[in-house]
N, CA, C and O atoms as a DFTB+ gen file, in Angstrom:
588 C
 N C O
     1  1      77.913     107.829     115.467
     2  2      77.980     107.406     114.079
     3  2      76.973     106.266     113.882
     4  3      76.980     105.281     114.621
     5  1      76.120     106.416     112.887
     6  2      75.137     105.356     112.649
     7  2      75.758     104.202     111.860
     8  3      76.874     104.309     111.352
     9  1      75.021     103.108     111.768
    10  2      75.540     101.903     111.117
    11  2      75.806     102.114     109.631
    12  3      76.732     101.521     109.077
    13  1      75.000     102.954     108.980
    14  2      75.244     103.228     107.554
    15  2      76.558     103.974     107.370
    16  3      77.307     103.696     106.433
    17  1      76.839     104.918     108.261
    18  2      78.098     105.641     108.157
    19  2      79.281     104.703     108.424
    20  3      80.339     104.844     107.810
    21  1      79.100     103.760     109.329
    22  2      80.159     102.779     109.608
    23  2      80.466     101.952     108.364
    24  3      81.628     101.741     108.017
    25  1      79.404     101.485     107.695
    26  2      79.649     100.644     106.518
    27  2      80.230     101.472     105.377
    28  3      81.033     100.967     104.592
    29  1      79.833     102.733     105.279
    30  2      80.420     103.621     104.269
    31  2      81.915     103.789     104.545
    32  3      82.729     103.727     103.624
    33  1      82.269     103.999     105.796
    34  2      83.684     104.137     106.171
    35  2      84.470     102.871     105.847
    36  3      85.587     102.934     105.334
    37  1      83.879     101.731     106.150
    38  2      84.542     100.448     105.873
    39  2      84.785     100.292     104.377
    40  3      85.877      99.904     103.960
    41  1      83.786     100.589     103.581
    42  2      83.930     100.422     102.127
    43  2      84.917     101.432     101.563
    44  3      85.663     101.107     100.639
    45  1      84.941     102.640     102.093
    46  2      85.941     103.618     101.665
    47  2      87.350     103.119     101.991
    48  3      88.277     103.314     101.205
    49  1      87.504     102.482     103.137
    50  2      88.802     101.893     103.491
    51  2      89.162     100.763     102.521
    52  3      90.318     100.627     102.121
    53  1      88.171      99.962     102.149
    54  2      88.424      98.886     101.180
    55  2      88.842      99.463      99.833
    56  3      89.751      98.936      99.191
    57  1      88.193     100.533      99.401
    58  2      88.571     101.182      98.142
    59  2      90.018     101.660      98.216
    60  3      90.785     101.470      97.272
    61  1      90.390     102.277      99.329
    62  2      91.771     102.747      99.500
    63  2      92.764     101.589      99.443
    64  3      93.827     101.700      98.832
    65  1      92.407     100.484     100.084
    66  2      93.285      99.310     100.060
    67  2      93.380      98.731      98.647
    68  3      94.451      98.290      98.232
    69  1      92.273      98.730      97.911
    70  2      92.304      98.252      96.529
    71  2      93.214      99.137      95.682
    72  3      93.955      98.634      94.838
    73  1      93.162     100.452      95.901
    74  2      94.049     101.360      95.171
    75  2      95.512     101.070      95.507
    76  3      96.372     101.073      94.627
    77  1      95.779     100.825      96.769
    78  2      97.134     100.480      97.213
    79  2      97.576      99.153      96.578
    80  3      98.718      99.012      96.140
    81  1      96.663      98.196      96.539
    82  2      96.966      96.899      95.944
    83  2      97.256      97.034      94.455
    84  3      98.165      96.384      93.940
    85  1      96.500      97.865      93.767
    86  2      96.727      98.097      92.337
    87  2      98.123      98.670      92.111
    88  3      98.827      98.262      91.187
    89  1      98.514      99.604      92.950
    90  2      99.843     100.202      92.845
    91  2     100.931      99.139      93.037
    92  3     101.901      99.099      92.280
    93  1     100.770      98.293      94.036
    94  2     101.750      97.238      94.311
    95  2     101.765      96.216      93.170
    96  3     102.829      95.743      92.770
    97  1     100.596      95.882      92.655
    98  2     100.530      94.911      91.559
    99  2     101.183      95.453      90.286
   100  3     101.773      94.690      89.520
   101  1     101.083      96.753      90.061
   102  2     101.753      97.358      88.910
   103  2     103.272      97.332      89.088
   104  3     104.009      97.117      88.125
   105  1     103.738      97.552      90.320
   106  2     105.171      97.412      90.602
   107  2     105.607      95.977      90.341
   108  3     106.661      95.727      89.758
   109  1     104.774      95.040      90.785
   110  2     105.071      93.624      90.599
   111  2     105.215      93.310      89.114
   112  3     106.098      92.551      88.715
   113  1     104.347      93.897      88.304
   114  2     104.414      93.685      86.857
   115  2     105.761      94.156      86.316
   116  3     106.384      93.467      85.509
   117  1     106.208      95.329      86.761
   118  2     107.505      95.856      86.335
   119  2     108.641      94.920      86.749
   120  3     109.570      94.678      85.979
   121  1     108.556      94.399      87.969
   122  2     109.606      93.515      88.468
   123  2     109.579      92.167      87.753
   124  3     110.624      91.539      87.582
   125  1     108.410      91.721      87.338
   126  2     108.332      90.486      86.557
   127  2     108.995      90.677      85.198
   128  3     109.695      89.794      84.703
   129  1     108.766      91.831      84.609
   130  2     109.359      92.118      83.299
   131  2     110.876      92.213      83.409
   132  3     111.603      91.693      82.563
   133  1     111.346      92.881      84.460
   134  2     112.795      93.064      84.625
   135  2     113.465      91.889      85.327
   136  3     114.687      91.869      85.474
   137  1     112.672      90.909      85.762
   138  2     113.164      89.736      86.489
   139  2     113.959      90.136      87.739
   140  3     114.994      89.545      88.046
   141  1     113.468      91.126      88.433
   142  2     114.083      91.587      89.681
   143  2     113.488      90.788      90.844
   144  3     112.478      91.176      91.431
   145  1     114.121      89.689      91.154
   146  2     113.587      88.720      92.114
   147  2     113.439      89.307      93.516
   148  3     112.412      89.096      94.161
   149  1     114.427      90.026      93.991
   150  2     114.364      90.585      95.343
   151  2     113.193      91.572      95.475
   152  3     112.441      91.531      96.448
   153  1     113.055      92.454      94.484
   154  2     111.945      93.411      94.501
   155  2     110.603      92.689      94.357
   156  3     109.599      93.103      94.937
   157  1     110.600      91.626      93.592
   158  2     109.387      90.832      93.413
   159  2     108.934      90.236      94.745
   160  3     107.744      90.246      95.062
   161  1     109.870      89.726      95.508
   162  2     109.544      89.185      96.840
   163  2     108.947      90.266      97.742
   164  3     107.994      90.017      98.481
   165  1     109.520      91.465      97.672
   166  2     109.013      92.567      98.496
   167  2     107.567      92.904      98.133
   168  3     106.734      93.117      99.014
   169  1     107.277      92.952      96.841
   170  2     105.908      93.293      96.431
   171  2     104.926      92.191      96.817
   172  3     103.779      92.472      97.165
   173  1     105.366      90.963      96.756
   174  2     104.486      89.857      97.161
   175  2     104.155      89.985      98.648
   176  3     103.009      89.791      99.053
   177  1     105.158      90.310      99.451
   178  2     104.915      90.512     100.885
   179  2     103.969      91.692     101.128
   180  3     103.110      91.633     102.007
   181  1     104.134      92.761     100.345
   182  2     103.231      93.911     100.466
   183  2     101.803      93.502     100.105
   184  3     100.853      93.894     100.783
   185  1     101.654      92.721      99.046
   186  2     100.325      92.245      98.636
   187  2      99.667      91.436      99.749
   188  3      98.477      91.597     100.021
   189  1     100.436      90.577     100.384
   190  2      99.904      89.741     101.458
   191  2      99.400      90.607     102.609
   192  3      98.337      90.340     103.169
   193  1     100.160      91.640     102.961
   194  2      99.742      92.546     104.038
   195  2      98.454      93.282     103.673
   196  3      97.557      93.416     104.504
   197  1      98.366      93.752     102.449
   198  2      97.171      94.484     102.011
   199  2      95.958      93.558     101.995
   200  3      94.868      93.952     102.410
   201  1      96.142      92.351     101.524
   202  2      95.028      91.391     101.476
   203  2      94.549      91.061     102.882
   204  3      93.349      90.902     103.106
   205  1      95.473      90.957     103.829
   206  2      95.079      90.707     105.224
   207  2      94.222      91.861     105.744
   208  3      93.241      91.638     106.453
   209  1      94.592      93.084     105.396
   210  2      93.805      94.243     105.813
   211  2      92.413      94.222     105.177
   212  3      91.422      94.540     105.834
   213  1      92.345      93.846     103.899
   214  2      91.033      93.799     103.240
   215  2      90.148      92.733     103.872
   216  3      88.934      92.912     103.971
   217  1      90.745      91.629     104.299
   218  2      89.965      90.587     104.987
   219  2      89.402      91.123     106.303
   220  3      88.269      90.811     106.671
   221  1      90.188      91.920     107.001
   222  2      89.736      92.527     108.248
   223  2      88.499      93.390     107.996
   224  3      87.499      93.276     108.704
   225  1      88.574      94.258     106.976
   226  2      87.434      95.122     106.666
   227  2      86.243      94.328     106.143
   228  3      85.091      94.677     106.403
   229  1      86.523      93.282     105.419
   230  2      85.436      92.420     104.934
   231  2      84.690      91.795     106.116
   232  3      83.461      91.731     106.107
   233  1      85.410      91.345     107.108
   234  2      84.772      90.774     108.307
   235  2      83.946      91.825     109.047
   236  3      82.859      91.526     109.540
   237  1      84.456      93.045     109.124
   238  2      83.693      94.125     109.750
   239  2      82.408      94.405     108.974
   240  3      81.344      94.611     109.557
   241  1      82.532      94.407     107.654
   242  2      81.360      94.648     106.805
   243  2      80.310      93.564     107.016
   244  3      79.117      93.859     107.092
   245  1      80.745      92.322     107.109
   246  2      79.811      91.214     107.321
   247  2      79.122      91.315     108.680
   248  3      77.945      90.978     108.810
   249  1      79.852      91.778     109.687
   250  2      79.235      91.976     111.010
   251  2      78.132      93.026     110.944
   252  3      77.085      92.877     111.572
   253  1      78.372      94.081     110.184
   254  2      77.336      95.104     110.021
   255  2      76.154      94.580     109.201
   256  3      75.007      94.952     109.447
   257  1      76.439      93.730     108.241
   258  2      75.348      93.132     107.455
   259  2      74.430      92.311     108.363
   260  3      73.223      92.239     108.131
   261  1      75.001      91.700     109.387
   262  2      74.173      90.939     110.345
   263  2      73.198      91.865     111.068
   264  3      72.085      91.462     111.408
   265  1      73.616      93.096     111.298
   266  2      72.733      94.080     111.943
   267  2      71.649      94.530     110.964
   268  3      70.482      94.659     111.335
   269  1      72.043      94.766     109.719
   270  2      71.086      95.230     108.706
   271  2      70.089      94.145     108.305
   272  3      68.932      94.439     108.005
   273  1      70.541      92.893     108.301
   274  2      69.709      91.777     107.843
   275  2      69.689      90.665     108.894
   276  3      70.204      89.576     108.644
   277  1      69.103      90.923     110.066
   278  2      69.118      89.929     111.148
   279  2      68.322      88.663     110.818
   280  3      68.574      87.611     111.406
   281  1      67.381      88.746     109.903
   282  2      66.544      87.603     109.567
   283  2      67.246      86.617     108.623
   284  3      66.784      85.488     108.457
   285  1      68.341      87.031     108.013
   286  2      69.042      86.170     107.045
   287  2      70.139      85.378     107.744
   288  3      70.816      85.879     108.641
   289  1      70.295      84.140     107.314
   290  2      71.284      83.251     107.929
   291  2      72.713      83.542     107.450
   292  3      73.615      83.750     108.262
   293  1      72.908      83.555     106.137
   294  2      74.258      83.723     105.576
   295  2      74.394      85.118     104.980
   296  3      74.002      85.362     103.839
   297  1      74.950      86.022     105.765
   298  2      75.088      87.401     105.297
   299  2      76.119      87.534     104.168
   300  3      76.069      88.488     103.392
   301  1      77.048      86.582     104.077
   302  2      78.058      86.662     103.009
   303  2      77.440      86.457     101.627
   304  3      78.064      86.778     100.616
   305  1      76.220      85.924     101.579
   306  2      75.531      85.705     100.304
   307  2      74.593      86.859      99.935
   308  3      73.969      86.833      98.874
   309  1      74.494      87.847     100.784
   310  2      73.592      88.968     100.526
   311  2      74.263      89.937      99.553
   312  3      75.367      90.413      99.816
   313  1      73.612      90.224      98.449
   314  2      74.195      91.179      97.492
   315  2      74.283      92.580      98.086
   316  3      73.428      92.999      98.866
   317  1      75.311      93.275      97.708
   318  2      75.512      94.647      98.157
   319  2      74.347      95.527      97.728
   320  3      73.997      96.489      98.411
   321  1      73.760      95.191      96.609
   322  2      72.627      95.967      96.098
   323  2      71.435      95.916      97.061
   324  3      70.647      96.860      97.106
   325  1      71.292      94.836      97.827
   326  2      70.213      94.759      98.817
   327  2      70.382      95.831      99.889
   328  3      69.405      96.434     100.333
   329  1      71.621      96.063     100.299
   330  2      71.893      97.104     101.296
   331  2      71.576      98.477     100.714
   332  3      71.007      99.331     101.393
   333  1      71.943      98.680      99.472
   334  2      71.690      99.958      98.805
   335  2      70.182     100.230      98.757
   336  3      69.743     101.359      98.975
   337  1      69.398      99.194      98.471
   338  2      67.934      99.342      98.409
   339  2      67.346      99.687      99.778
   340  3      66.386     100.452      99.866
   341  1      67.911      99.134     100.828
   342  2      67.392      99.329     102.188
   343  2      67.821     100.657     102.815
   344  3      67.171     101.152     103.735
   345  1      68.908     101.225     102.317
   346  2      69.479     102.431     102.932
   347  2      68.620     103.661     102.647
   348  3      67.918     103.717     101.638
   349  1      68.683     104.652     103.552
   350  2      68.036     105.942     103.274
   351  2      68.646     106.563     102.019
   352  3      69.749     106.193     101.618
   353  1      67.952     107.482     101.412
   354  2      68.341     108.027     100.095
   355  2      69.775     108.549     100.049
   356  3      70.523     108.219      99.129
   357  1      70.159     109.350     101.022
   358  2      71.510     109.934     101.039
   359  2      72.575     108.841     101.080
   360  3      73.508     108.845     100.277
   361  1      72.431     107.910     102.012
   362  2      73.393     106.822     102.149
   363  2      73.334     105.874     100.948
   364  3      74.347     105.308     100.537
   365  1      72.148     105.714     100.403
   366  2      71.980     104.851      99.234
   367  2      72.795     105.371      98.048
   368  3      73.426     104.590      97.335
   369  1      72.780     106.677      97.842
   370  2      73.567     107.277      96.745
   371  2      75.062     107.083      96.986
   372  3      75.809     106.732      96.073
   373  1      75.483     107.312      98.217
   374  2      76.906     107.149      98.553
   375  2      77.324     105.691      98.353
   376  3      78.359     105.411      97.749
   377  1      76.509     104.768      98.866
   378  2      76.825     103.340      98.738
   379  2      76.822     102.899      97.273
   380  3      77.645     102.079      96.865
   381  1      75.905     103.441      96.496
   382  2      75.849     103.102      95.074
   383  2      77.116     103.558      94.358
   384  3      77.677     102.818      93.549
   385  1      77.562     104.770      94.655
   386  2      78.815     105.266      94.063
   387  2      80.006     104.429      94.511
   388  3      80.881     104.098      93.711
   389  1      80.032     104.090      95.792
   390  2      81.130     103.258      96.300
   391  2      81.132     101.881      95.650
   392  3      82.191     101.328      95.355
   393  1      79.956     101.339      95.430
   394  2      79.858     100.042      94.765
   395  2      80.445     100.116      93.359
   396  3      81.178      99.223      92.932
   397  1      80.117     101.185      92.650
   398  2      80.635     101.368      91.290
   399  2      82.162     101.475      91.310
   400  3      82.846     100.858      90.493
   401  1      82.687     102.263      92.251
   402  2      84.141     102.436      92.367
   403  2      84.806     101.110      92.753
   404  3      85.828     100.730      92.182
   405  1      84.219     100.422      93.717
   406  2      84.760      99.144      94.173
   407  2      84.793      98.119      93.044
   408  3      85.775      97.393      92.888
   409  1      83.727      98.062      92.262
   410  2      83.678      97.140      91.122
   411  2      84.734      97.485      90.084
   412  3      85.370      96.594      89.521
   413  1      84.924      98.784      89.828
   414  2      85.944      99.206      88.869
   415  2      87.344      98.825      89.357
   416  3      88.171      98.355      88.576
   417  1      87.602      99.030      90.643
   418  2      88.902      98.665      91.215
   419  2      89.109      97.152      91.147
   420  3      90.195      96.674      90.816
   421  1      88.055      96.414      91.465
   422  2      88.127      94.954      91.416
   423  2      88.433      94.481      89.989
   424  3      89.259      93.590      89.795
   425  1      87.771      95.074      88.996
   426  2      88.027      94.720      87.600
   427  2      89.458      95.037      87.201
   428  3      90.088      94.273      86.470
   429  1      89.975      96.169      87.681
   430  2      91.357      96.539      87.383
   431  2      92.335      95.552      88.023
   432  3      93.332      95.172      87.410
   433  1      92.045      95.143      89.250
   434  2      92.882      94.150      89.931
   435  2      92.883      92.834      89.147
   436  3      93.932      92.218      88.961
   437  1      91.713      92.412      88.695
   438  2      91.632      91.181      87.896
   439  2      92.450      91.300      86.615
   440  3      93.149      90.362      86.232
   441  1      92.363      92.451      85.953
   442  2      93.093      92.657      84.702
   443  2      94.605      92.609      84.940
   444  3      95.333      91.943      84.204
   445  1      95.067      93.312      85.960
   446  2      96.501      93.327      86.273
   447  2      96.963      91.930      86.677
   448  3      98.053      91.499      86.301
   449  1      96.141      91.231      87.437
   450  2      96.487      89.880      87.867
   451  2      96.626      88.948      86.660
   452  3      97.542      88.127      86.610
   453  1      95.729      89.075      85.702
   454  2      95.822      88.251      84.484
   455  2      97.109      88.557      83.725
   456  3      97.777      87.648      83.230
   457  1      97.454      89.840      83.636
   458  2      98.702      90.233      82.972
   459  2      99.903      89.649      83.705
   460  3     100.826      89.126      83.082
   461  1      99.884      89.742      85.028
   462  2     101.001      89.204      85.817
   463  2     101.099      87.691      85.674
   464  3     102.201      87.147      85.606
   465  1      99.959      87.007      85.629
   466  2      99.983      85.550      85.426
   467  2     100.592      85.214      84.068
   468  3     101.371      84.268      83.950
   469  1     100.239      85.986      83.045
   470  2     100.799      85.774      81.719
   471  2     102.309      85.997      81.730
   472  3     103.055      85.219      81.134
   473  1     102.761      87.048      82.399
   474  2     104.200      87.321      82.495
   475  2     104.936      86.203      83.221
   476  3     106.046      85.837      82.834
   477  1     104.330      85.662      84.263
   478  2     104.945      84.547      84.995
   479  2     105.037      83.323      84.099
   480  3     106.065      82.646      84.080
   481  1     103.978      83.032      83.359
   482  2     103.991      81.875      82.450
   483  2     105.056      82.040      81.375
   484  3     105.764      81.090      81.043
   485  1     105.165      83.237      80.837
   486  2     106.202      83.483      79.818
   487  2     107.598      83.345      80.405
   488  3     108.498      82.813      79.756
   489  1     107.780      83.820      81.629
   490  2     109.081      83.687      82.289
   491  2     109.432      82.221      82.499
   492  3     110.566      81.802      82.266
   493  1     108.441      81.445      82.943
   494  2     108.683      80.004      83.133
   495  2     109.055      79.345      81.815
   496  3     109.969      78.521      81.769
   497  1     108.356      79.701      80.743
   498  2     108.638      79.125      79.430
   499  2     110.037      79.526      78.969
   500  3     110.774      78.704      78.423
   501  1     110.399      80.780      79.186
   502  2     111.717      81.277      78.815
   503  2     112.808      80.504      79.546
   504  3     113.807      80.108      78.944
   505  1     112.616      80.294      80.838
   506  2     113.604      79.564      81.637
   507  2     113.716      78.116      81.158
   508  3     114.823      77.599      81.008
   509  1     112.591      77.466      80.920
   510  2     112.615      76.084      80.432
   511  2     113.330      75.984      79.092
   512  3     114.118      75.064      78.874
   513  1     113.057      76.933      78.188
   514  2     113.714      76.913      76.883
   515  2     115.213      77.116      77.018
   516  3     115.995      76.467      76.324
   517  1     115.616      78.012      77.907
   518  2     117.051      78.241      78.122
   519  2     117.724      77.007      78.708
   520  3     118.836      76.662      78.309
   521  1     117.075      76.349      79.635
   522  2     117.633      75.122      80.200
   523  2     117.746      74.062      79.114
   524  3     118.738      73.337      79.037
   525  1     116.723      73.982      78.280
   526  2     116.740      73.011      77.191
   527  2     117.882      73.304      76.215
   528  3     118.561      72.382      75.763
   529  1     118.092      74.558      75.896
   530  2     119.179      74.937      74.998
   531  2     120.528      74.620      75.635
   532  3     121.421      74.079      74.983
   533  1     120.667      74.961      76.915
   534  2     121.939      74.724      77.591
   535  2     122.247      73.240      77.723
   536  3     123.413      72.846      77.697
   537  1     121.231      72.425      77.862
   538  2     121.461      70.988      78.008
   539  2     121.248      70.248      76.699
   540  3     121.299      69.018      76.668
   541  1     121.013      70.970      75.631
   542  2     120.715      70.387      74.318
   543  2     119.602      69.360      74.444
   544  3     119.664      68.272      73.873
   545  1     118.595      69.730      75.198
   546  2     117.407      68.902      75.429
   547  2     117.788      67.513      75.919
   548  3     117.097      66.535      75.635
   549  1     118.906      67.432      76.669
   550  2     119.322      66.167      77.258
   551  2     120.024      65.247      76.285
   552  3     120.333      64.104      76.624
   553  1     120.285      65.737      75.062
   554  2     120.917      64.882      74.052
   555  2     122.423      64.800      74.221
   556  3     123.038      63.798      73.856
   557  1     123.019      65.849      74.775
   558  2     124.462      65.844      74.940
   559  2     124.806      66.177      76.370
   560  3     124.032      66.817      77.081
   561  1     125.953      65.743      76.772
   562  2     126.439      66.096      78.087
   563  2     126.972      67.522      78.051
   564  3     127.522      67.974      77.047
   565  1     126.798      68.216      79.165
   566  2     127.313      69.579      79.227
   567  2     128.836      69.589      79.376
   568  3     129.500      70.523      78.926
   569  1     129.379      68.561      80.000
   570  2     130.812      68.517      80.257
   571  2     131.413      67.356      79.472
   572  3     130.937      66.223      79.545
   573  1     132.442      67.654      78.740
   574  2     133.146      66.619      77.997
   575  2     134.119      65.948      78.953
   576  3     134.986      66.607      79.528
   577  1     133.976      64.641      79.124
   578  2     134.794      63.920      80.099
   579  2     136.178      63.571      79.566
   580  3     137.019      63.080      80.320
   581  1     136.432      63.813      78.284
   582  2     137.744      63.525      77.730
   583  2     138.740      64.564      78.225
   584  3     138.452      65.761      78.247
   585  1     139.899      64.094      78.614
   586  2     140.929      64.997      79.109
   587  2     142.128      64.932      78.217
   588  3     143.117      65.623      78.460
């Protein structure tokens, strides 16, 4: 297997992990809406596992970038498009398509994450308002001490 095929395999694995992450993040959104705390914890743990896997593949990709660009010091700063330009035509087309798919998945993850952040903020506001109502914003005691 040549180095281009290795990087194609790595990126395909990253795409699969992004799809898995999107699925978990959508579940998380449902659990945030329903305030299902136990299920929410499970999805957070799943997200952490998936992110760890993506970091593994990212490190593998960077190691291959060192092979493709030995003259460059910081391979993490090399745009993916540089690899596409350097690749043979067949691999270049595959990498270009993968880049497009990866970017679309990344954008979807960002969108879902923003929605989930909004849901969390609304939940926090809801809880604070309920506490304020229950305590009458600290103006009255909850328990009447008269017997």
